TORVEXRO-542033 format. One record per atom (N, C-alpha, C): residue number from 1; x, y, z. Coordinates in steps of 0.1 Angstrom, whole numbers. Each point is the difference from the previous one (the first is absolute). Layout:
NUM; X; Y; Z
...
***
This chain:
1; -106; -368; -718
1; 10; -9; 5
1; -6; -14; 1
2; 7; -10; -5
2; -6; -13; 0
2; 10; -11; 4
3; -5; -11; 4
3; 8; -11; 4
3; -6; -13; -5
4; 8; -9; -5
4; -5; -13; -6
4; 8; -11; 6
5; -7; -11; 4
5; 7; -11; 5
5; -7; -14; -3
6; 8; -10; -3
6; -5; -13; -4
6; 0; -8; 12
7; -11; -7; 4
7; -1; -9; 11
7; 0; -14; -5
8; 11; -8; 2
8; 2; -14; -6
8; -11; -9; 6
9; -2; 0; 13
9; -9; -10; 6
9; -14; 2; -4
10; -4; 12; -5
10; -13; 2; -4
10; -1; -1; -16
11; 11; 2; -6
11; 1; -1; -14
11; -6; 13; -7
12; 1; 10; 6
12; -5; 13; -5
12; 9; 12; 4
13; -2; 10; -7
13; 7; 13; 4
13; -9; 10; 6
14; 5; 8; 8
14; -7; 11; 6
14; 6; 13; -3
15; -9; 10; -3
15; 5; 13; -4
15; -7; 10; 9
16; 7; 10; 4
16; -6; 11; 8
16; 4; 13; -5
17; -8; 9; 1
17; 3; 13; -5
17; -5; 11; 10
18; 7; 10; 2
18; -4; 11; 9
18; 5; 13; -6
19; -7; 10; 1
19; 4; 13; -5
19; 10; 7; 10
20; 8; 9; -6
20; 10; 7; 8
20; -7; 8; 11
21; -12; 6; -3
21; -8; 8; 9
21; -4; -8; 12
22; -4; -13; -2
22; -4; -9; 11
22; 12; -3; 9
23; 12; -2; -7
23; 12; -4; 8
23; 4; 12; 9
24; 0; 12; -5
24; 5; 11; 8
24; -11; 6; 9
25; -13; -3; -2
25; -11; 5; 9
25; 3; -3; 14
26; 3; -12; 4
26; 2; -4; 14
26; 12; 8; 5
27; 10; 1; -8
27; 12; 7; 5
27; -3; 15; 2
28; -8; 6; -9
28; -4; 14; 2
28; -9; 2; 12
29; -9; -10; 2
29; -8; 1; 12
29; 8; 0; 13
30; 10; -10; 1
30; 8; -1; 11
30; 9; 13; 2
31; 5; 5; -11
31; 8; 12; 1
31; -8; 12; 5
32; -12; 1; -6
32; -9; 11; 4
32; -4; -1; 15
33; -3; -12; 5
33; -3; -2; 14
33; 12; 3; 9
34; 12; -4; -4
34; 12; 3; 8
34; 2; 15; 0
35; -1; 7; -11
35; 1; 15; -1
35; -10; 7; 9
36; -13; -5; -1
36; -10; 6; 9
36; 3; -2; 14
37; 4; -12; 4
37; 4; -3; 14
37; 11; 9; 5
38; 11; 2; -9
38; 11; 8; 3
38; -5; 15; 2
39; -8; 5; -9
39; -5; 13; 0
39; -8; 3; 13
40; -9; -10; 3
40; -8; 1; 12
40; 8; 0; 13
41; 11; -8; 0
41; 9; 0; 11
41; 7; 13; 2
42; 5; 5; -11
42; 7; 13; 1
42; -9; 11; 4
43; -13; 0; -5
43; -10; 10; 4
43; -3; -1; 14
44; -2; -12; 5
44; -3; -2; 14
44; 11; 5; 9
45; 13; -3; -4
45; 11; 4; 8
45; 1; 15; 0
46; -2; 7; -11
46; 0; 14; -1
46; -10; 6; 9
47; -13; -5; -1
47; -10; 6; 9
47; 3; -3; 14
48; 5; -11; 4
48; 4; -3; 14
48; 11; 9; 4
49; 9; 3; -8
49; 11; 9; 3
49; -5; 14; 3
50; -9; 5; -9
50; -6; 13; 2
50; -8; 1; 13
51; -7; -11; 3
51; -8; -1; 12
51; 9; 1; 12
52; 10; -8; 0
52; 10; 1; 11
52; 6; 13; 2
53; 4; 6; -11
53; 6; 14; 0
53; -10; 10; 6
54; -13; -1; -4
54; -10; 9; 5
54; -2; -2; 15
55; -1; -12; 4
55; -2; -4; 14
55; 12; 5; 8
56; 12; -2; -5
56; 12; 4; 6
56; 1; 15; 2
57; -4; 7; -11
57; 0; 15; 1
57; -10; 5; 10
58; -12; -6; 0
58; -10; 4; 10
58; 4; -3; 14
59; 6; -12; 2
59; 5; -3; 13
59; 11; 9; 5
60; 9; 3; -10
60; 11; 9; 4
60; -5; 14; 4
61; -10; 5; -8
61; -6; 13; 4
61; -7; 0; 13
62; -7; -11; 3
62; -7; -2; 12
62; 10; -1; 12
63; 10; -7; -2
63; 11; -2; 10
63; 6; 14; 3
64; 3; 7; -11
64; 6; 14; 2
64; -9; 9; 7
65; -13; 0; -3
65; -10; 8; 7
65; -1; -3; 15
66; 0; -13; 3
66; -1; -5; 14
66; 13; 4; 7
67; 11; -1; -6
67; 13; 4; 6
67; 0; 15; 3
68; -5; 8; -9
68; -1; 14; 3
68; -9; 3; 11
69; -11; -6; 1
69; -10; 2; 11
69; 7; -4; 13
70; 7; -12; 0
70; 6; -4; 12
70; 11; 9; 5
71; 8; 5; -10
71; 10; 10; 4
71; -6; 13; 6
72; -11; 4; -6
72; -7; 12; 5
72; -5; -2; 15
73; -6; -12; 2
73; -4; -3; 14
73; 12; -1; 10
74; 10; -6; -5
74; 12; -1; 9
74; 6; 14; 3
75; 1; 8; -10
75; 5; 14; 2
75; -9; 7; 10
76; -13; -1; -2
76; -10; 7; 9
76; 1; -5; 14
77; 1; -13; 2
77; 1; -6; 13
77; 14; 3; 7
78; 10; 1; -8
78; 14; 3; 5
78; -1; 15; 5
79; -6; 9; -8
79; -1; 14; 4
79; -8; 1; 13
80; -11; -7; 0
80; -9; 0; 12
80; 8; -5; 13
81; 8; -11; -2
81; 8; -5; 11
81; 10; 10; 4
82; 7; 6; -9
82; 10; 10; 3
82; -6; 12; 8
83; -12; 4; -5
83; -6; 11; 7
83; -4; -4; 15
84; -5; -12; 1
84; -4; -5; 13
84; 12; -1; 9
85; 11; -5; -5
85; 13; -1; 8
85; 5; 13; 4
86; -1; 10; -9
86; 5; 14; 2
86; -9; 6; 12
87; -13; -2; -1
87; -9; 5; 11
87; 4; -6; 13
88; 2; -14; 0
88; 3; -7; 13
88; 14; 5; 5
89; 10; 2; -9
89; 13; 5; 5
89; -2; 14; 5
90; -8; 9; -6
90; -2; 13; 5
90; -6; 0; 14
91; -10; -9; 2
91; -7; -1; 13
91; 10; -5; 11
92; 7; -11; -3
92; 9; -6; 9
92; 12; 10; 4
93; 5; 7; -10
93; 11; 9; 3
93; -5; 13; 8
94; -12; 3; -1
94; -5; 12; 7
94; -6; -3; 14
95; -1; -13; 4
95; -5; -3; 13
95; 11; 3; 10
96; -3; 8; 10
96; 11; 4; 10
96; 3; -11; 10
97; 3; -12; -5
97; 4; -11; 9
97; 10; -8; -9
98; 8; -7; 7
98; 9; -9; -7
98; -7; -13; -5
99; 1; -3; -13
99; -6; -11; -5
99; 10; -9; -8
100; -1; -13; 3
100; 10; -9; -8
100; -8; -13; -3
101; 5; -6; -10
101; -5; -14; -4
101; 12; -9; -2
102; 0; -11; 7
102; 10; -10; -1
102; -5; -13; -6
103; 8; -7; -8
103; -5; -13; -4
103; 2; -10; 11
104; -3; -13; -3
104; 1; -11; 10
104; 15; -1; 5
105; 9; 3; -8
105; 15; -1; 4
105; 5; 12; 8
106; -9; 10; 2
106; 4; 12; 8
106; 7; 10; -9
107; -1; -1; -13
107; 6; 10; -9
107; -11; 11; -3
108; 5; 13; 1
108; -9; 11; -3
108; -5; 0; -14
109; -13; 1; -2
109; -6; 2; -13
109; -5; 14; -3
110; -3; 7; 11
110; -5; 13; -1
110; 3; 8; 13
111; 4; 12; -2
111; 1; 10; 12
111; -6; 13; -5
112; -6; 8; 9
112; -5; 13; -4
112; 10; 11; 3
113; -3; 12; -3
113; 9; 12; 1
113; 3; 2; 15
114; -10; -2; 9
114; 2; 2; 14
114; 11; -10; 6
115; -1; -12; -5
115; 10; -11; 4
115; 14; 5; -4
116; 2; 5; -12
116; 13; 5; -5
116; 4; 13; 8
117; -10; 8; 3
117; 3; 13; 8
117; 5; -4; 14
118; -7; -8; 7
118; 4; -4; 14
118; 13; -8; 0
119; 2; -9; -9
119; 12; -9; 1
119; 11; 7; -7
120; -2; 9; -9
120; 10; 7; -7
120; 6; -9; -12
121; -7; -11; -3
121; 4; -9; -11
121; -10; 2; -11
122; 5; 4; -12
122; -8; 1; -12
122; -7; -14; -3
123; -12; 1; -5
123; -8; -12; -3
123; 8; -10; -9
124; 7; 6; -10
124; 7; -8; -10
124; 11; -8; 7
125; 5; 4; 12
125; 10; -7; 7
125; -5; -10; 10
126; -14; 1; 2
126; -6; -9; 9
126; -6; -13; -7
127; -6; 3; -11
127; -7; -11; -7
127; 9; -12; -3
128; -6; -12; 3
128; 7; -12; -2
128; 10; -4; 11
129; 1; 8; 10
129; 9; -3; 11
129; -7; -4; 13
130; 7; -6; 9
130; -6; -4; 13
130; 4; 10; 11
131; -7; 0; 11
131; 3; 9; 11
131; 15; -1; 4
132; 6; -12; 1
132; 13; -2; 5
132; 11; 8; -9
133; -3; 2; -12
133; 9; 8; -8
133; -2; 15; 0
134; -11; 4; 7
134; -3; 14; 1
134; 1; 6; 14
135; -3; -8; 10
135; -1; 5; 14
135; 10; -7; 9
136; 0; 5; 13
136; 8; -7; 10
136; -5; -14; 2
137; 9; -8; 6
137; -4; -14; 3
137; -12; -1; 9
138; -1; 8; 10
138; -11; 0; 9
138; -13; 4; -6
139; 0; 10; -8
139; -12; 5; -7
139; -5; -11; -10
140; 10; -5; -8
140; -3; -10; -10
140; -5; -13; 6
141; 5; -4; 11
141; -4; -12; 7
141; -14; 1; 5
142; -3; 12; 6
142; -14; 3; 5
142; -10; -1; -11
143; 3; 7; -11
143; -9; 0; -11
143; -2; -14; -6
144; 10; -7; -1
144; -1; -14; -5
144; -8; -9; 8
145; 1; 1; 13
145; -8; -8; 10
145; -15; 4; -2
146; -3; 13; -1
146; -14; 4; -1
146; -5; -5; -14
147; 7; 2; -10
147; -4; -4; -14
147; -3; -15; 0
148; 9; -8; 6
148; -2; -15; 0
148; -13; -3; 8
149; -2; 7; 11
149; -12; -3; 8
149; -13; 3; -8
150; 0; 12; -7
150; -11; 4; -8
150; -3; -11; -11
151; 11; -4; -6
151; -2; -10; -11
151; -5; -13; 5
152; 5; -5; 11
152; -5; -13; 6
152; -14; 1; 5
153; -3; 11; 7
153; -13; 1; 6
153; -11; 5; -10
154; 5; 6; -11
154; -9; 5; -10
154; -10; 10; 6
155; 5; 8; 9
155; -9; 10; 7
155; 8; 13; 1
156; -8; 11; 1
156; 6; 13; 2
156; 6; 1; 13
157; 12; 6; 1
157; 7; 2; 13
157; 2; 15; 1
158; -3; 6; 12
158; 3; 14; 3
158; 10; 0; 11
159; 11; 8; -2
159; 10; 1; 10
159; 9; 12; -2
160; 8; 3; 10
160; 9; 11; -1
160; 12; -6; -7
161; 6; 8; -9
161; 11; -4; -8
161; 11; 11; 0
162; 12; -4; 3
162; 11; 10; 0
162; 5; 1; -15
163; 2; 13; -4
163; 5; 2; -13
163; 11; 11; 1
164; 11; -3; -7
164; 11; 9; 0
164; -3; 11; -9
165; 0; 13; 5
165; -4; 11; -8
165; 13; 7; -4
166; 0; 5; -12
166; 12; 7; -6
166; 3; 13; 7
167; -10; 7; 6
167; 2; 13; 6
167; 1; 0; 15
168; -6; -9; 7
168; 1; 1; 15
168; 1; -13; 7
169; 7; -10; -6
169; 2; -12; 7
169; -11; -10; -1
170; -3; -8; 10
170; -10; -10; -1
170; -13; 6; 5
171; -11; -3; -8
171; -14; 4; 3
171; -8; -13; 3
172; -10; 2; 8
172; -9; -11; 3
172; -14; 4; -6
173; -5; -10; -8
173; -13; 2; -7
173; -10; -11; 4
174; -13; 4; 0
174; -10; -11; 2
174; -2; -5; -15
175; 3; -12; -2
175; -1; -6; -13
175; -10; -11; -1
176; -7; -1; -11
176; -9; -11; -3
176; 7; -8; -11
177; 1; -13; 2
177; 5; -9; -10
177; -11; -10; -4
178; -3; 0; -13
178; -11; -8; -5
178; 5; -11; -10
179; -5; -12; 1
179; 4; -10; -9
179; -7; 2; -14
180; 7; -1; -11
180; -6; 2; -13
180; -2; -14; -6
181; -13; -3; -1
181; -4; -14; -4
181; -8; 2; -13
182; 4; -8; -11
182; -7; 2; -13
182; -13; -8; 0
183; -7; 0; -11
183; -14; -6; -1
183; 1; -16; 2
184; 12; -5; -4
184; 2; -15; 2
184; 3; -4; 14
185; 2; 10; 9
185; 3; -3; 14
185; 15; -1; 2
186; 8; 4; -10
186; 15; -1; 2
186; 5; 13; 6
187; 9; -1; 9
187; 6; 12; 6
187; 11; 6; -9
188; -2; 13; -3
188; 9; 7; -9
188; 10; 9; 7
189; -3; 4; 13
189; 10; 8; 7
189; -7; 7; 11
190; 6; 11; 5
190; -4; 8; 11
190; -1; 15; -3
191; -11; 6; 3
191; -1; 15; -2
191; 1; 6; 13
192; 9; 10; 1
192; 2; 8; 13
192; -5; 14; -2
193; -8; 5; 10
193; -4; 14; 0
193; 2; 5; 14
***
């Protein structure tokens, strides 16, 4: 490939010649560099994708394994707690004394078998209720006054308490009422024995 041109101000002509190989060599080098860059980019993206997939699979397996371990621990602790609660319920129900637990509002949270036997009220009908909906006004008022005193004083009180019995009228019991205070020092209710 050649080019020729006359330059008037110099009074001479200039000719240049270049082979086709020289013309296309730069183009081919640029094309080759671009293709290599594209290939390297695709290869890096592919390797990065495989790495992420492998990490994701490993993380997923580890997460699944930890979840199974946690579920096993929860199941074991739930079983242990249920066994402990069953033992406590067995003990409380077999103590030959009336036992009850009330929350701060005076609602029954727990009563034992002796409580139900003496009052003639099944435990399922007692739980969540206050004395006023279960007993006479005088018995309910007396119990409420004592419970309030125990909660305010935060001390055990022992006294005689009248309880309406299902079989022979009103009975008098020596009763201990204990404030139930949690680890944070909050009052949760009153235990009566």
